[in-house]
C-alpha positions in Angstrom: 127.0 110.0 88.0 126.7 112.0 84.8 129.3 114.6 83.7 128.6 116.9 80.7 130.3 119.8 79.1 129.1 122.3 76.5 127.0 125.4 76.2 123.3 125.0 76.7 123.4 121.3 77.6 120.4 119.9 79.5 120.5 116.6 81.3 117.7 114.9 83.1 117.7 111.5 84.9 114.4 109.7 84.7 113.1 106.2 85.2 109.9 104.4 84.5 107.4 103.9 87.3 104.0 102.6 88.3 101.8 104.0 91.0 100.9 104.1 94.6 99.5 101.4 96.8 96.1 101.6 98.2 95.1 100.5 101.7 92.0 98.3 102.1 89.3 97.9 104.7 86.5 95.5 105.2 86.2 91.8 105.9 84.5 89.8 103.2 83.3 86.3 103.2 82.2 85.8 99.6 83.5 88.7 97.6 86.3 91.3 98.2 85.7 94.8 99.3 88.8 96.8 98.4 89.8 99.9 100.4 91.9 102.9 100.0 93.0 106.2 101.2 91.7 106.9 104.6 90.7 103.5 105.7 92.8 100.9 107.4 93.3 97.4 106.0 90.7 94.9 104.9 91.2 91.2 105.5 89.3 88.6 103.5 88.3 85.2 104.6 86.1 82.6 102.8 83.2 81.0 104.5 81.9 79.1 101.5 83.7 76.3 99.5 85.7 78.0 96.8 83.8 76.3 93.9 80.5 77.3 95.3 81.7 80.8 96.1 83.0 81.4 92.6 79.8 80.1 91.0 78.0 83.1 92.4 80.0 85.6 90.4 78.5 86.5 87.0 79.2 89.1 84.4 76.4 91.5 85.3 76.0 90.5 88.9 77.9 91.6 92.0 77.1 89.3 94.9 78.1 90.2 98.4 77.2 87.4 100.8 77.7 87.5 104.6 79.6 90.8 104.1 81.5 91.9 107.2 82.7 95.4 107.0 85.2 96.4 109.7 85.0 100.1 109.4 86.5 102.7 111.7 84.2 105.0 113.7 83.5 108.2 111.9 82.0 111.6 112.1 79.3 112.3 109.6 80.5 111.5 106.2 83.1 114.2 106.4 84.7 115.2 103.0 88.1 113.7 103.1 91.0 112.4 105.2 91.8 115.8 106.5 88.5 115.8 108.3 89.9 113.1 110.7 91.7 115.9 112.5 88.3 117.1 113.7 86.9 113.6 114.3 89.6 110.9 114.5 88.7 107.5 113.2 85.9 108.7 110.9 84.8 107.3 107.6 84.8 110.0 105.0 83.2 110.5 101.5 86.7 109.9 100.2 86.9 106.5 101.8 83.5 105.4 100.6 84.1 106.6 97.0 87.5 104.9 96.6 86.4 101.8 98.4 83.5 101.3 96.0 85.6 102.1 92.9 88.1 99.4 93.9 85.4 96.9 94.4 83.9 97.3 91.0 87.4 97.5 89.4 88.3 94.1 91.0 85.0 92.7 89.7 85.8 93.9 86.2 89.3 92.3 86.4 87.8 89.0 87.6 85.2 88.9 84.8 87.4 90.1 81.9 90.6 88.0 81.7 93.6 90.0 80.7 94.9 89.5 77.1 97.9 87.3 77.0 97.9 86.6 80.8 96.2 84.1 83.0 92.9 85.2 84.5 92.7 86.5 88.0 91.5 84.1 90.7 89.5 85.3 93.7 91.3 83.0 96.0 94.6 84.8 95.3 93.1 87.9 97.0 91.6 86.1 100.0 93.4 86.7 103.3 95.5 89.5 101.8 95.4 93.3 102.0 94.4 94.5 98.6 96.6 97.3 97.2 96.1 99.1 93.9 99.6 98.3 92.8 99.1 94.6 93.5 95.8 94.6 91.7 97.4 96.2 88.6 100.4 93.9 88.8 98.1 90.9 88.9 96.1 92.0 85.9 98.5 93.9 83.7 101.8 92.4 84.8 104.5 93.2 87.3 105.5 96.9 87.5 102.4 98.1 85.7 101.7 101.7 87.0 98.4 102.4 88.6 99.2 106.1 88.8 96.6 107.4 86.3 93.9 105.2 87.9 94.7 106.6 91.4 94.7 110.2 90.0 91.3 109.6 88.4 89.9 108.3 91.7 91.4 111.5 93.3 89.4 113.6 90.9 86.2 111.9 91.8 86.9 112.1 95.5 87.8 115.7 95.4 84.7 116.6 93.4 82.7 114.6 96.0 84.3 116.6 98.9 83.8 119.9 97.2 80.1 119.6 97.5 80.5 120.5 101.2 82.6 123.6 100.4 81.3 125.2 97.2 79.0 128.2 97.6 76.7 126.8 94.9 76.3 123.4 96.6 77.2 123.5 100.3 73.8 124.8 101.5 71.5 123.3 98.8 69.3 120.8 100.6 68.5 118.9 97.3 72.2 118.0 97.0 72.4 116.5 100.5 69.0 115.0 101.0 68.3 117.5 103.7 65.0 119.2 104.7 62.8 116.2 103.6 63.7 117.1 100.0 64.0 113.4 99.2 62.2 113.3 95.9 64.0 116.4 94.7 67.3 114.9 95.9 66.7 111.7 94.1 66.0 113.6 90.9 69.2 115.5 91.2 71.2 112.4 92.0 69.9 110.4 89.0 70.4 113.5 86.8 74.1 113.8 87.9 74.6 110.1 87.1 73.0 110.6 83.7 75.3 113.6 83.1 78.3 111.4 84.0 77.3 109.0 81.2 76.8 111.9 78.7 80.1 113.5 79.5 82.0 110.1 79.5 80.5 109.3 76.1 81.6 112.7 74.8 85.1 111.7 76.1 85.2 114.6 78.6 86.2 112.4 81.4 87.3 115.3 83.7 83.7 116.7 83.6 82.3 113.1 84.0 84.4 112.6 87.2 83.1 115.9 88.6 79.5 114.9 88.0 80.2 111.5 89.4 81.7 112.9 92.5 78.6 115.1 93.0 76.3 112.2 92.5 78.2 110.0 95.0 78.2 112.7 97.6 74.4 113.0 97.5 73.9 109.2 97.4 76.2 108.7 100.5 74.5 111.6 102.3 71.1 109.9 102.0 72.2 107.2 104.5 73.7 109.7 106.9 71.0 112.5 106.7 67.8 110.4 106.5 66.3 108.0 108.9 66.7 105.0 106.6 69.1 103.3 109.1 66.9 104.1 112.1 64.0 102.4 110.3 66.0 99.2 110.6 66.9 98.8 106.9 69.8 96.4 106.2 70.0 97.1 102.4 70.5 100.2 100.3 67.2 101.9 99.2 65.9 99.8 96.3 64.6 102.7 94.3 67.1 105.5 94.9 69.1 104.9 91.7 66.2 103.8 89.5 64.3 106.9 88.1 61.3 104.9 87.0 60.6 103.8 90.6 58.9 106.3 92.9 60.0 107.0 96.5 57.3 105.8 98.9 56.2 106.3 102.4 57.6 109.9 102.6 56.8 112.1 105.6 54.6 115.0 104.7 54.8 118.6 105.8 52.3 118.2 108.6 53.9 115.0 110.0 55.9 115.5 113.2 59.1 113.5 113.1 61.3 114.4 116.1 61.0 115.0 119.8 63.1 117.5 121.8 66.6 116.5 122.7 68.7 118.8 124.9 71.9 116.8 124.9 74.6 116.3 122.2 73.7 112.6 121.8 70.1 112.0 120.8 69.5 108.2 120.4 65.7 108.3 121.0 64.5 111.5 119.5 62.8 110.1 116.4 59.1 109.6 116.9 57.7 106.1 116.5 56.7 106.0 112.8 57.7 104.2 109.6 57.8 107.2 107.2 61.0 108.3 105.6 62.3 111.7 106.6 65.5 113.8 106.8 66.8 116.6 109.0 66.7 120.4 108.3 69.9 122.3 108.3 70.5 126.0 108.9 67.8 128.6 108.2 67.0 128.0 104.5 64.5 126.4 104.3 63.3 127.1 107.8 62.4 124.1 110.0 58.6 123.6 110.4 57.3 122.7 113.9 57.9 119.1 115.0 60.5 118.4 112.3 64.0 116.9 112.8 67.2 118.9 112.5 70.4 117.8 110.9 72.1 118.6 114.2 75.6 119.5 115.4 77.4 122.6 116.6 77.1 124.5 113.3 73.4 123.7 112.6 71.4 126.8 113.6 68.1 124.9 113.3 69.2 122.4 116.0 68.6 125.1 118.7 65.0 125.5 117.7 62.5 123.0 119.2 62.6 120.1 118.7 66.3 120.5 119.5 69.0 118.0 118.6 69.3 116.2 115.2 69.6 112.9 113.4 72.7 113.0 111.2 75.1 110.1 111.4 78.1 111.8 109.7 80.5 111.0 112.4 81.1 109.3 115.8 81.5 112.7 117.4 78.4 113.8 119.4 79.3 117.4 118.8 78.9 116.9 115.1 76.4 114.0 114.9 73.6 113.5 117.3 73.1 109.9 115.9 76.8 109.2 116.0 76.1 105.7 117.4 74.7 104.7 114.0 77.5 106.1 111.9 79.0 102.7 111.1 75.7 101.3 109.9 75.1 104.3 107.7 78.6 104.0 106.3 78.1 100.4 105.5 74.9 101.1 103.5 76.5 104.1 101.8 79.4 101.9 100.7 77.1 99.3 99.2 75.0 101.9 97.5 78.2 103.5 96.0 79.1 100.1 94.7 75.7 99.9 93.1 76.3 103.3 91.4 79.7 102.4 90.0 78.2 99.1 88.7 75.3 100.9 87.0 77.8 103.2 85.3 79.8 100.2 84.1 76.6 98.7 82.7 75.7 101.9 80.9 79.2 102.7 79.5 80.4 99.1 79.0 83.7 97.8 80.3 85.8 99.9 77.9 84.0 103.1 78.6 84.0 102.5 82.3 87.7 101.8 82.2 88.3 105.1 80.4 86.2 106.9 83.0 88.4 105.8 85.8 91.6 105.4 83.8 91.8 101.7 84.7 94.9 101.3 82.6 98.7 101.7 83.1 98.9 103.4 79.7 99.1 107.1 78.9 97.4 109.0 76.1 99.0 110.1 72.9 98.6 113.8 71.9 100.1 115.5 68.9 100.0 119.1 67.9 101.2 119.5 64.3 102.3 122.5 62.2 100.9 121.7 58.7 102.5 124.5 56.7 104.5 123.7 53.6 107.9 123.5 55.2 106.8 120.8 57.7 107.0 117.7 55.5 109.8 116.0 57.4 108.3 116.7 60.8 104.9 115.4 59.8 106.4 112.2 58.5 108.4 111.8 61.7 105.3 112.2 63.8 103.5 109.6 61.6 106.4 107.2 61.9 106.6 107.6 65.7 102.8 107.3 66.1 102.7 104.2 64.0 105.6 102.7 66.0 103.8 103.4 69.3 100.5 101.9 68.1 102.0 98.8 66.5 104.4 98.1 69.4 101.8 98.5 72.1 98.7 97.3 70.3 96.8 94.7 72.4 99.1 95.1 75.4 98.6 96.9 78.7 100.6 100.0 77.5 98.5 100.6 74.4 97.3 104.3 74.6 93.7 104.6 75.5 93.1 108.1 74.2 94.4 109.8 71.1 94.4 113.6 70.4 95.4 115.3 67.2 95.3 119.1 66.6 96.7 120.7 63.3 97.6 124.3 63.0 99.0 126.8 60.5 98.3 130.5 59.9 95.7 131.9 60.4 93.9 128.8 61.4 94.1 125.9 63.9 92.2 122.8 64.6 89.8 121.1 64.5 90.6 118.8 67.3 90.4 115.1 66.6 89.9 112.7 69.6 89.4 109.0 69.6 90.1 105.8 71.5 90.6 103.8 68.3 94.2 103.6 67.2 93.2 102.8 63.6 91.0 105.9 63.4 93.8 108.0 64.9 96.3 106.6 62.4 93.9 107.2 59.5 93.4 110.8 60.5 97.1 111.4 61.0 97.9 109.9 57.7 95.6 112.3 55.9 97.6 115.3 57.2 100.1 116.7 54.7 102.3 119.8 54.5 100.4 122.2 52.3 100.5 126.0 51.7 101.5 128.7 54.1 105.2 128.5 54.8 105.6 131.9 56.4 106.3 132.6 60.1 104.8 132.9 62.8 102.0 130.4 63.3 99.0 129.8 65.7 100.8 127.3 67.8 99.6 128.2 71.3 96.0 128.3 70.2 96.3 124.8 68.9 98.1 123.7 72.1 95.3 125.2 74.2 92.8 123.2 72.2 94.8 120.0 72.8 95.0 120.7 76.5 91.2 121.0 76.7 90.8 117.5 75.3 93.8 115.7 76.7 93.4 113.7 79.9 95.3 114.9 83.0 98.8 113.5 83.6 99.5 113.2 79.9 102.3 114.2 77.5 101.6 116.5 74.6 104.1 116.8 71.7 104.2 119.9 69.5 106.0 119.6 66.1 106.8 123.0 64.5 109.5 125.0 62.8 108.0 128.4 63.5 107.6 130.8 66.5 104.1 131.5 67.9 101.9 134.2 66.4 99.7 134.0 69.5 102.3 134.6 72.2 99.7 136.6 74.2 98.3 133.2 75.2 101.5 132.2 77.0 100.4 132.8 80.6 97.0 131.2 80.1 98.5 128.1 78.5 101.1 127.8 81.2 98.4 127.9 83.8 96.3 125.4 81.9 99.2 122.9 81.8 99.5 123.1 85.5 95.7 122.8 86.1 95.7 119.7 83.8 99.1 118.4 85.1 100.1 117.8 81.4 103.7 118.0 80.2 104.4 119.7 76.9 107.4 119.0 74.8 108.2 121.2 71.7 110.2 119.6 68.9 111.4 122.6 66.9 113.3 122.3 63.7 113.9 126.0 63.5 117.2 126.9 65.1 116.6 130.1 67.2 119.8 131.7 65.9 119.1 130.9 62.2 118.4 133.8 60.0 117.5 131.9 56.8 114.7 129.6 56.2 111.0 129.9 55.7 109.6 133.2 54.5 108.6 135.8 57.1 106.3 138.8 57.0 108.5 140.8 59.2 111.9 140.7 61.0 111.4 138.5 64.0 113.1 138.7 67.4 115.7 136.1 68.3 113.7 135.7 71.5 110.6 134.6 69.6 110.8 131.1 70.9 110.7 132.2 74.6 106.9 131.4 74.9 107.7 127.8 74.1 110.4 127.8 76.7 108.0 129.3 79.3 105.3 126.8 78.7 107.8 123.9 78.7 109.3 125.1 82.0 105.8 125.5 83.6 104.7 122.1 82.5 107.8 120.1 83.2 108.5 119.6 79.5 111.3 120.6 77.2 112.0 122.6 74.0 114.3 120.5 71.8 115.8 122.3 68.8 117.0 120.0 66.0 117.3 119.8 62.2 115.2 118.1 59.6 117.6 115.3 59.2 117.5 114.4 62.9 113.8 114.9 63.6 112.9 111.2 63.2 115.4 110.3 65.9 114.3 113.1 68.2 110.7 112.1 67.8 111.4 108.9 69.5 111.1 110.9 72.8 107.3 110.4 72.4 107.6 106.6 72.8 109.7 107.0 75.9 107.3 109.5 77.5 104.2 107.3 76.8 106.1 104.6 78.8 105.5 106.5 82.1 108.7 107.9 83.6 109.5 109.2 87.1 111.8 112.1 87.6 115.0 111.9 89.6 116.5 115.2 91.0 119.8 116.4 89.7 122.6 118.0 91.8 123.1 120.8 90.9 119.7 121.3 89.3 121.2 123.3 86.3 124.3 122.8 84.2 127.4 124.4 85.6 130.4 124.3 83.3 133.0 121.7 84.4 130.9 120.5 87.3 129.4 117.0 87.3 125.7 116.5 87.4 124.8 113.7 89.9 121.6 111.8 90.5 121.1 108.9 92.9 120.2 105.5 91.5 118.6 103.8 94.4 117.9 100.1 94.8 114.3 100.3 93.8 115.2 101.5 90.3 115.3 99.0 87.4 116.0 101.2 84.4 117.2 104.8 83.9 116.7 107.0 80.8 119.1 109.9 80.4 118.2 112.6 77.8 120.8 115.1 76.7 120.2 117.8 74.1 121.7 121.2 73.3 125.2 122.1 72.1 127.1 119.4 73.9 130.7 118.8 72.9 131.2 115.7 75.0 129.7 113.8 77.9 130.1 110.5 79.7 127.9 108.5 82.0 129.3 106.6 84.9 127.6 103.8 86.9 124.5 103.5 84.9 121.7 101.2 86.1 118.2 101.0 86.6 112.7 101.8 86.1 110.7 102.0 89.3 107.2 101.9 90.6 108.0 104.4 93.4 106.7 107.9 92.6 104.3 110.4 94.1 101.3 112.6 93.4 100.5 115.8 95.3 97.9 118.6 95.6 97.5 121.6 97.8 94.5 122.5 100.1 93.1 124.9 102.6 91.8 123.5 105.9 88.1 124.3 106.3 87.1 124.1 110.0 84.2 126.5 110.4 81.3 124.3 109.2 79.5 121.1 109.9 81.8 119.2 107.6 85.5 120.1 108.3 88.0 119.0 105.7 90.6 120.1 103.2 89.5 122.1 100.2 91.8 121.3 97.3 93.8 123.9 95.3 95.8 123.4 92.1 98.3 126.0 93.3 98.8 127.7 96.7 97.5 131.3 97.2 99.7 134.0 98.6 98.9 134.8 102.2 97.0 131.6 103.0 98.5 128.9 105.2 98.5 125.9 102.9 98.6 122.2 103.3 100.5 119.9 100.9 99.1 116.4 100.5 101.4 113.8 99.1 100.3 110.4 97.8 103.3 108.0 97.4 102.7 105.4 94.7 104.4 102.0 94.4 105.3 101.5 98.0 105.4 97.8 97.4 108.7 98.3 95.5 111.3 96.6 97.6 114.6 94.9 97.0 113.5 91.8 98.8 109.9 90.9 99.6 110.6 90.8 103.3 112.2 94.3 103.5 110.3 97.0 105.4 108.4 99.6 103.4 110.2 102.7 102.1 109.3 105.9 103.8 109.6 109.6 103.1 110.3 112.1 105.8 110.7 115.6 104.2 109.6 117.6 101.2 112.2 120.1 99.8 111.1 123.2 97.9 113.5 124.5 95.2 113.4 127.6 93.1 113.0 127.1 89.4 115.0 127.1 87.2 118.2 127.7 89.3 117.4 125.1 92.0 118.2 127.1 95.1 116.7 125.4 98.2 113.8 127.5 99.6 113.2 125.3 102.6 112.3 121.8 103.7 109.3 120.7 105.6 108.7 117.5 107.6 106.0 115.1 106.3 103.5 113.6 108.7 101.7 110.3 107.9 98.0 110.4 107.5 96.8 106.9 108.4 98.7 103.6 108.0 102.1 103.6 106.3 101.1 101.3 103.5 98.6 103.9 102.3 101.5 106.3 101.5 99.5 109.4 102.4 101.5 112.2 103.8 100.9 115.9 104.7 103.0 118.9 105.3 102.1 122.4 106.5 103.6 125.1 104.2 103.8 128.4 106.1 103.2 131.6 104.1 106.8 132.7 104.6 108.0 129.6 102.7 105.7 130.5 99.8 106.5 134.2 99.7 109.3 133.9 97.2 108.3 135.0 93.7 108.6 132.6 90.9 108.0 128.9 90.4 109.3 126.2 92.7 109.7 122.4 92.5 109.0 119.7 95.0 111.4 117.0 96.0 110.6 114.0 98.1 113.4 112.8 100.5 113.3 109.5 102.3 114.8 106.0 102.8 114.1 102.6 101.4 113.5 99.6 103.7 117.2 99.0 104.4 118.2 102.6 105.1 119.4 103.7 101.7 118.5 107.2 100.5 115.5 107.8 98.2 114.9 110.9 96.1 112.0 111.7 93.8 111.1 115.0 92.1 107.7 116.2 90.8 107.8 116.5 87.0 106.1 119.9 87.1 107.0 123.0 89.0 104.4 124.9 91.0 103.7 128.6 91.5 102.1 130.7 94.2 99.3 132.8 92.7 98.7 136.3 94.1 94.9 136.1 94.5 92.2 133.5 94.7 89.7 133.1 91.9 86.5 131.1 92.2 84.5 130.6 89.1 81.2 128.7 89.4 79.1 127.4 86.6 75.6 127.4 85.3 72.5 125.3 86.0 72.9 122.0 84.2 74.6 121.4 80.9 74.6 124.1 78.2 71.9 123.9 75.5 72.2 125.5 72.1 70.4 128.8 71.8 70.5 129.6 75.5 72.3 132.0 77.9 74.1 130.8 81.0 74.9 132.8 84.1 78.3 132.3 85.7 79.5 133.8 89.0 83.0 134.9 89.9 84.6 135.6 93.3 88.1 137.1 93.7 89.8 137.5 97.0 93.2 138.8 98.3 94.9 137.6 101.4 98.3 139.1 101.0 97.8 142.8 100.7 96.2 145.5 98.5 95.6 144.5 94.9 94.6 146.6 91.8 93.5 144.1 89.2 92.3 144.0 85.7 90.0 141.1 84.8 89.9 139.5 81.4 87.5 136.8 80.2 87.7 134.4 77.3 85.8 131.3 76.1 86.9 128.4 73.8 85.2 128.1 71.3 84.4 131.7 70.7 80.9 132.1 72.1 79.7 135.5 73.2 80.8 136.2 76.8 80.1 139.4 78.8 81.0 140.4 82.4 80.0 143.1 84.8 83.4 143.1 86.5 86.5 144.2 84.6 88.5 146.1 87.2 88.7 145.7 91.0 90.6 147.1 94.0 91.0 144.8 97.0 92.4 145.4 100.4 93.9 142.5 102.4 91.2 139.9 103.3 88.6 141.5 100.9 86.6 139.8 98.3 84.6 141.0 95.2 81.9 139.2 93.3 80.9 139.5 89.7 78.7 137.9 87.0 79.4 136.6 83.5 76.8 135.8 80.8 77.6 133.1 78.3 75.5 132.9 75.1 75.5 129.5 73.4 74.7 129.9 69.7 72.0 127.7 68.0 74.8 126.2 65.9 76.8 124.9 68.9 77.6 121.2 68.5 76.1 118.8 70.9 78.6 117.0 73.3 81.2 119.7 72.7 83.4 121.0 75.5 83.4 124.7 76.4 86.2 126.2 78.5 85.6 129.6 80.2 88.7 131.4 81.5 89.0 134.4 83.8 92.4 136.1 84.2 93.3 138.5 87.0 96.3 140.7 86.3 98.0 143.3 88.5 97.7 146.7 86.9 101.0 148.0 88.2 103.5 145.1 88.7 104.2 143.5 85.4 106.4 141.0 87.2 103.4 139.6 89.2 102.1 136.5 87.5 98.5 136.5 86.5 95.9 134.2 88.1 93.6 132.1 86.0 90.4 130.3 86.8 89.0 127.6 84.4 85.5 126.3 84.1 84.7 123.3 81.9 81.2 123.0 80.5 79.5 120.6 78.1 76.9 121.5 75.4 74.1 118.9 75.5 71.6 118.6 72.7 68.1 117.0 73.1 68.3 113.8 75.1 67.8 110.5 73.2 64.9 108.4 74.3 67.1 106.1 76.4 68.9 109.0 78.0 68.2 110.3 81.5 66.9 113.9 81.5 69.3 116.5 82.8 67.6 118.4 85.7 68.5 121.9 86.6 71.3 122.1 89.1 74.7 123.8 89.8 77.7 122.6 87.9 81.0 122.2 89.8 83.8 124.6 89.0 87.1 123.5 87.7 89.5 126.0 89.0 93.2 126.8 89.1 92.6 128.1 92.6 89.5 127.6 94.5 87.9 127.9 97.9 84.5 128.2 99.3 83.4 131.2 101.4 85.5 131.1 104.6 86.9 133.3 107.4 90.6 133.7 107.9 90.2 132.9 111.6 89.2 129.4 110.7 92.4 128.7 108.7 94.4 127.6 111.7 96.5 124.7 110.6 97.0 122.1 113.4 100.6 121.6 114.4 100.5 117.9 113.7 98.8 116.6 110.6 97.0 113.3 110.4 97.3 110.2 112.5 93.6 110.0 112.9 93.4 106.4 111.9 96.7 105.2 113.4 96.0 102.8 116.2 92.3 103.0 115.9 90.6 99.6 116.2 88.3 98.5 113.5 85.0 97.6 115.1 81.4 97.0 114.2 80.0 94.5 111.7 76.9 94.2 109.6 75.7 91.4 107.4 74.3 92.1 103.9 73.2 90.5 100.7 73.3 92.7 97.6 72.1 91.7 94.2 72.6 94.2 91.4 69.8 93.3 89.0 67.7 95.1 86.5 70.5 97.3 85.3 68.8 98.0 82.0 66.0 99.9 83.8 68.4 102.7 84.7 
C-alpha cells in the first residue's frame, strides 16, 4: 500500500514485464515448426539420430525433413482468428504468417549463439510446445520480454488481413492470384517483398511490415486460389519468389479449365489438364466461357456456367468448393511463407531481419532536445543518461536497437537523426550544445511529431525543455499520433509553470501554457515532470527505467485524494515494483513493498466484417462512435507462475474507466479465442458503453493459478472518435518529381455531422484536396481526392506522413479525428534492387474500415472458441531446401 499527502502529487505503481506466450502447431521430425495465435499446439518428435539431425542445419539452409503438420481444418485462408466464427477450425492468414515467422526466428536463434549465454540446442525444444516467452527466455535469459516481437508480428498479420478488406486491394485480382493473373500476381508479390527490403533498410519498419503483410497475403493466396495443389504438387512453387525465373505451363485465355458443378462441394470440376490456372471472382474481370470461378456464396461469377469454384480457403463448402484440400493448401502456404521470411533474412542480414520483426527484448531510445541557450544543464543530463544506458546495456539483451534524436529551438526543429549504432548516436548527441535563442516559446511539438514518425511503436520518447510550445495548434494531431504509434511521451520540464522570472519572452505568456504537454502526456500514458536545473540529472534517470520495459498496475483510487491512501495489488507473479512520485509532496510512505513480471497484455479494436468471401475482424486503432466494436486482448507472459506446476493465470473481465478521474464506465466479460495458453481473448463493446465523451483506460481483471487476484492496466488511454476516416495511398513508392493521388473516405454512424477537413504533410510537400467541408447524416459516407506533389529535391528513402483531420464545425468539445498515411520516397533502384511495380499502398490509419454495410456488423453473442476442442488432423510429408538465396 502507498500513502501520500501533498498538493499535486502523482503516484504510479509499475513493474517490469516480458511478453505474451504463443501457441504452436505442427509435428516435426527434423526441425521445429513454431506456432502462434490461432493455431493449437505443435508437438515435436525426432525420427533421426540427434547428431545426424543437427548436421543438416546450416547457416543459410532451412531443412524440413519428414515434416508432419497437424493443422486444423479451415475455411479459405480467412484473414484472422475472428474468421473462425464463420468457419470454426480454420487456418487463417494470421496463423500462417506467425507460424512462419516463429520458424525462421528459431532458426536464427539456433544459428547465432546468444552473447554470454550457452547456445540453444534443438533437442531442448523437441517434445515441447513452443511459446514465444520460452523462446526468448532460452535465448536472451529468463524473464526477457517478447512483447515488442509479438507486436511486430501483429503489425504484419493485420496488414496481411487488411488485403481482404481495403477498397484498394480487396477486389484486385493481381493481389490475390485470381482470374488467371498469375504472372501479374507474381510481379506484384516480388515487388512487395522488394519494397519490404527497401523500407527496412531505410529504417521505416512500420512501412516494411505493411508491405511484408501484403506480400505474404498474395503468396498464401496462390496455394488456395490456384490449382497448384490439385496438380498433385507436394512442394511450394519453385519460381514464385524468384523474379528471374518465369512461370511456366500457364493456362491461356482460350483453354477451358472447369466443368459445371451445381453443388457446394466440387471435388471433380477441374478438367484433366496439367496447366496452371486460378479462379475468377466477382464481375471484374468477367469470367470467360469455360473458366473456373473462385467459388462460394459471395462470388457472383460462380453462378455463371461453369458453376462452382476451386478455392481452398476453408473447410466450409459454403465458402470453399475445394474445402477438402484446404489442409494441403495450408501446408504449402506455410512452407512458402517460411521461404519468404528466410529470403528476407538473407537480404537484410540477421541484424536487419531482427530489427524488422523486433526480435529483441529491448526498447528504443528517443530524445527530443531543446537546444536554446538556457538548456545547458538539461542537455548534459540527457547526455549522461544516454551514455549510462548505452554503457550499461551494451552487448546485452536489453541494449537499445534503435536510437532517435531530434533537436529543436525557435524557429527551427530537426533534422531527425536515426541509427542502430550506439556509438553513432552518442557522437551525434555529444555534438549538440546549448547555443543562441533563449526566448520562449519553442517549436517543441513539431520536433515531437518528427520523432514520432521515426520512433518504433511501443516506445518511450523523452522531451527535455524549459519552454512552452509555440506550436500548440499541433496538440490534437500529436495526441492522436501517439495513440496510433502506441508511444509514451514524458516531458522533463525545468520551467516551473508558476515561475514568472527566467528566460526572455517576447510576450506575456499564460500560466496555462504547458497544458499542451499535459494533454499529450495524458493521451500517450506518459507524464509531465517539472523540476529544477539542479535536479534534472536525477530526474533524467527515468529514461533508464522506462527502457527497461515496465507494466502498469492500476491504483485505487486512480487519482490522488487528500488524506486517502493509494493502493495497488502486488500479486505473486511480480518480482519487482517501481514507484514514481513527483509533484509538491510534503511526505509519503510505502508499506509492504515487493516485486517485475512477465505478465502483461496488448490490445486492439476491430469491426467484424461478415458480408464478403473472407469474413474477419478489420482492426481499428480507436473505436468509432456508433459502431459495435470488438476488443481483442493478447495476454503476454502467461508462463509466469509461482510454481512450475501451478495452473495458468486467466483473465475474466475488462474494466473501462474514465480518464483522468477513474470512474468506472462498465465491465465486460472476456471470452477465450482458442486454447488458453495462447492468451487471446475477445470482448464485445456495445455502443452504449462507448458513448461517454472523453478518454478511457482499460484494466484487465483475473486470477493467478492459485486463485489470487490479478490486475493489469493498459499504459495508454483510448478515445472514441466521432467519425471514421479512411485514407488510402498511391501506386507504389513515391518518386522525386512526381504527383501522387490519394483517396479519402469519411463516414458517420452516430448521427449528423458538419465537418471541416484539414490536410497536412510532413515534410512540407505541396498537398491539395477537393474536399474541405462535408455534411453527413447517420450512415452516410463522402469521398474525396488529395494530390501530393513530390519535389525533385526530395531525399530518397525519406518517410512522408500525410495527415487528414476532421473537426466538428459547431461542437468545440468534440475531439477531432485523424487519419495518417505513411509513404516512402524511393530513388532510382540500384542494380541489385528489385524494381518496384505499380500497385496500391496500404493505409496506416487512426481509424479504418473497408466499405461495409451496417447490417453486416452484427456481433455474435459469444466470441471465439473456434479452435477449442477441434482435433488436429491431416498430415503431409515435405522436404524443403532453401537454396540460391542470392538470386532473389
